[in-house]
N, C-alpha and C positions, 0 to 999 in steps of 0.2 A: 297306117302302117302296117305292112301283113307281118303277123310273126314267124318266124321261122330262122334255122342255120343260115348263115351267110359265108358266101363263097370271096375272099378276097385276093387280089394279085400284089404280091410282094415282087419289088425286082432285086437282083442281086448282081454282085459283080461274079463273074466265073473264077471260081478257084485255080491256079496254075498247078494242080498237084498230078503228078503222074504215079499212077496205082503200078507196081512192078508187075512184068507180064507173068501170067501166070497166078495172080491173086485175084479174087473176088475184091469190089471198092469196101465191102464192109468187111473183110477180113483184115484190110489194110488201115482201115480207120483205128482198128483196134491195136496197133503196131506202136511202139515206141519212138519210132521212125514219125509218123501222122501227128502224135502229141507233141514232138518236138517243134515241127511246122506250126503247130497253133500258137505255141507259145511265140514263135520268132513272128508272125506274122499279124496275130490277133491279140496277143498276151496284153493284159493291163496290169495286173497284180499278182503275185505270191506270197505265201509265207512259209516258214519252216514245216508249218503244219501240213504241206502237200495241197492247201488249196490255191487254184487257179481262177482268177476273174479273167474272162475274155470276152471279146467281140464277137458276136453270133457272125459269120462269114454267109450262110445260108439260113439267115433270119427268119422269123415270123413277122415282126414287123422293123419298117425302120424310122418309127417314133423315137420308140428307145427298144432295146433287144441286148440282154447281156445274158452269161451263163456264169456260174462259178461249179468247177468239176472238182472231185477231190481226186487228185492224178497220182494213182498209183502206178502209172503205164513202166517206171522203170525200177519201180523197187516191188512191184507182183508181176511177173513176165505173164503169167499165165491167165488169158482173159476171164475165164471162167472161174476164176480166185479172186476176183477182185471186189470189194464191199460195192455193193448196188442199193442199199438201202440207211435212213439215217441210223438204224440199229444196231449198225454193222461198223460205224465211225468210232474210233477213240474219243472217250470223253476232252481230253486237250483240245482235239482239231474241232468236236462239234461245238464246242465253248465258242470258237472263233468263228464258225461258221452261224451260227446262229446270231451271232453280235454281225457279221457280213449282211447276214439275211434283214434285221431289224435294219441297217442303216440304208441301206438299198430302196428297201420298201417305204421309209419314211420318205429318202429324197423322190420317188415315185407318187408318192403322195402330195409333197407339197409344189413340186413341180408342175402337177396335171391335178387341182383339187376338186373339178365339178366332175361328177358322174355321170352328167348328163352328155358331157363334151368326150371323155375317156374313159375307155375301161383298162383297169390295171387290173394284174395278177401276179401271181409268184408260187412258185411249188417246184417241187421236187418229182422224177420220176424214177418208179420200179426199172433196172434193166437186167434182171434176172437173165440166166443164158439157159433160156428153158427149151429152145427148139434147136434144132439144127442151123450152121450157118445159113446155108442156101434157102431157109423158108423166107418167104414176104415177110415184113415190118419186123424182122429181128432189129433191135436198136444197133446202130453203128457203132456205138463208144461204149463199150461194158464197163462204165466207171459210174460212180455214183454224180448226178450234175444235177443242178435245177436253173429253172428260168426266172427271169425278170421282164416280163412285157408290159408295154400300153399300145393300146388299139385304138385309132380316132373314129369316134361313135360316128362320124358324120360319112367316113367311108364305107363302114358299117352298115348304115343307113341304107347309103346309095350301092349296095354291093347286090348281085343277084342270089336269090336263094339258092341253098345247098341242095343237096340232093339229100333227101331225110334217111334215105336207104342204104347211103354210104355207110360202107361197114365199118369203117374208123367211127362214126357218131352211133352206130347201134351196137357198138362192141361186141361185133361178129356174134350176136346170140348169145354171148354168157351175162351181159347186163341181165338181159330179161329171164333170165335162168333166175338169178337171185330175187328180182323184183317177183316173179310170177308165182316163186315156190316159197321164199322165204322171207319176204318183205317184210313180215309182222315176226319173227325170230330174231333179225338181223338188227332192226331198230331197238327191239328189247335187249338185245346182248349191248348194243351200246351205250343203252339207258343207265343200265348198271357199271359203267365207267366213273370213277372217282373225278368229277370235273368240277371245277368253280368259276374258270375263266369263260369258258366256252360252252355256249349254251344252247342246247339243242333249238333246232329251227322246226314249225312246221312244214308236213309233206310238201316240197315245191314251191313253199313261201317264198324262196328267193332268186326265183326264175328270174332270169334278166328278160325285160318284157318285150325287146327285140327279137333275141333267137328263141326264147322259150327254154334254155338253158340255164342250168343242170337239169337233167330230169332222171327224177325216182334215185337220186341220191342222198344217203343222210348229210346233213348241213348243220354247222353251230356258228351260231354271230361269236364274235371275239368282244364279251364284255369289257368299255373302255376302249374300244377301237385301237389306232395306233399306238398310243399309249403303251399299251397291254404289252406289245412286240418288247418292251425292254424291260420286262419283268422275264425274270429264271422259272417263274411258276407256267407262265403261257410256254413256251418251249418243253417244259415237261408234259403239259397238259396234249401241245401237239403231237408229244412221241407215243402218250396213250394212245390218242385215237389210232396211230400206226399198228402199236402194238395189239391192239384189239384186233383190228381189221388182219393183221398176220394170223393171230389166234385163229379166227372163226376161217380165213380162207382156208389156212392149213388142216385145219381140223376137218372141215368138209370134202376137200379132195383129199383126205386120207382116207375119210370114209367111202368115196366115191371108188377109191382103188383098191380097199380091202373092206370084205363087210365085216360090220361088227368089230372095225379095227380098236386096239387099244389105245386111249389117251395118248398123244404124243408128248415124251420126256421134259422137253424142253419148251413149252408153253409159256407166254408171260404172264397171263390168269389162269392157271389149270383148276380151279375151283369154279370159276366163272363159266368157264368150258363144258366142265362136268355137269353143273346144275342145269345150265340153260341150254345147251348144245346135245348135249351124248345122251339126253333122257327126253328130247322134243323130237315128238311124233314127224311133224313137218320137215324139220331139219333133215332126219333120218330116211324119211318117205324121197325128198327132193335128191338124196345123195344116191339112192338105189334108181330112180329113175334116171339119173345121167352114167351109172355104172352099165344099168340094160343097155341102154344107147350107145355106149363106147363097146360091146362085146360085139352089137351086131352091125355097127354102122363105123369102119376102119378110118374116114375123112373125118367125121367127127371126132374120132377118139383122138386123131393125129392134130387137131385142132385144141385140143385143150392145153391150158396152161397149168399143167402140173403145181409150178411153185407159185409164188404169191404174186402178182403183176399187180402194178397201181399207178395213179396219178393222184397226187395230193397235193393240194393249192389252197390258196389265200387270195380271196378276189375280192374287187369292191362290187355292191349292188347299186342298184337303180337307188337307194335312199341313203347311199354313201355309207353304209357299215358295212366294216369286213366279215367277210365270212369265210370258214373254212370246209372243204367238202372234200372225201376220197371217191375215187372211182371203185367200181366192185372187180372190176378184170381189164384189161388191155387188151387188144390185137393189134398191136401197131398203131393204137391211134396218139395224135398229138395232145400235147397238154393243152392246146387250148381251143381242143375239141369237144371238150367238158363243158364248154360254155357257148358251143353250138358256131366257133369259129373255124371255117375251113381254109388254110391257107395254100394257095398255088404259087409256089415259086419261079421265079421265071427269070432267065438271065437279061440282063439288062444293064451294062456297064453305066451307060450315060444315064437313065434314072436315076438308080443308085447313086450316083454323084452327086445329085442334087440334095438327095438327103444327107449323104455323109457327113458333112461339117456340122450339122444341128446335133446328129446321133453322138458324134464322135466329142464335141464339147460336151456332152451331158455325162459321157462314159469318163472323161476325165475329171469331171467336176466328183463323181462319184469315188473316183481313186482318191482325189485329196483326200475325201471324209475318211474313208478308209484308212488311209497312212495316217493319217491325225488320231485315229482312234487305234491305231498300233495292228491295226490288220495285217499287216504286210508292206511291202516295198513294191513301187511302180517297175515295170519292163518298158525297155526301149523296144519302138519297132521301127520299121522305114517309114511307119505313118506319123507317127509319135513317139516325142521324146520322156524323158524322166522331169519331173517336177524339179 
């Protein structure tokens, strides 16, 4: 079997949404009106903390696919002012959100226990509004949300190879920037973070044999596996990974933007940044190279994500271990593409209808578990009621 990224086709039922005249679709998708429609047609559960569990109408997989969104569409009307990462979520909401994550991941692993048969992943995506609305790849909903996805390994094995030069798989060149010029300093920075449950993996040691991904990303094995997700310590360490990434990314592009810029005032690990980055010649040389190119190449400068963009996921590897990884930059790539899975969505109501009963049955079982754990109350739609 040839190793390489795979492209699968996922059918979906066309969504009967009318975008108001004069609006672009990605502008409408950020509106309170669209989020209300999401609740009414696909909502499964919500809670007073503002977290909404829903079925993905345009999903990645029809085996299992759901999301939780921190729905601030009606409390924060400015799409650019909404929380877009875990570190911006109030502690009370994050406590419930972490427990919801643990319960849903536990369900997926229980329902799909064999890593040879199913690929399981969960994680969240940065939705920073750092590009013009009209740019390609701009997120359609600027609110923090995460994904819970299961893929059939047989479908992946039978799928054709994806184009390895696909911009989403290569991260538009930003990924290679980190790897080619700052790989060692990047990993050395992470190595100094205070982690006990998350154990660093060797370079590329946790790639999936089928796709060869993730590629070049730092990764950590979760010591204790799924049981560790019930520990508060794990979720704190999961946040430490993100905070470290944010400090590294922001500090780097701060130096790209302004030569010899002072240390940012609101870092999570200021001493580590000062010692490991701002006095590191490789780090500052890479910033100079990017800065010089931005000055002479307008197209390159326009493609830079000046604010942190990332995907952070938990996935099950070929050995059955749970692994955490985080992308180094994101040029509109889907979360599945970190693992080398490119999803081509095609409208096909009949094909979707064949998969829908089993999918909905699982989503309703997940909802029952969440309600029992006091994580929210069920939502009734035209497709399902409330238990």
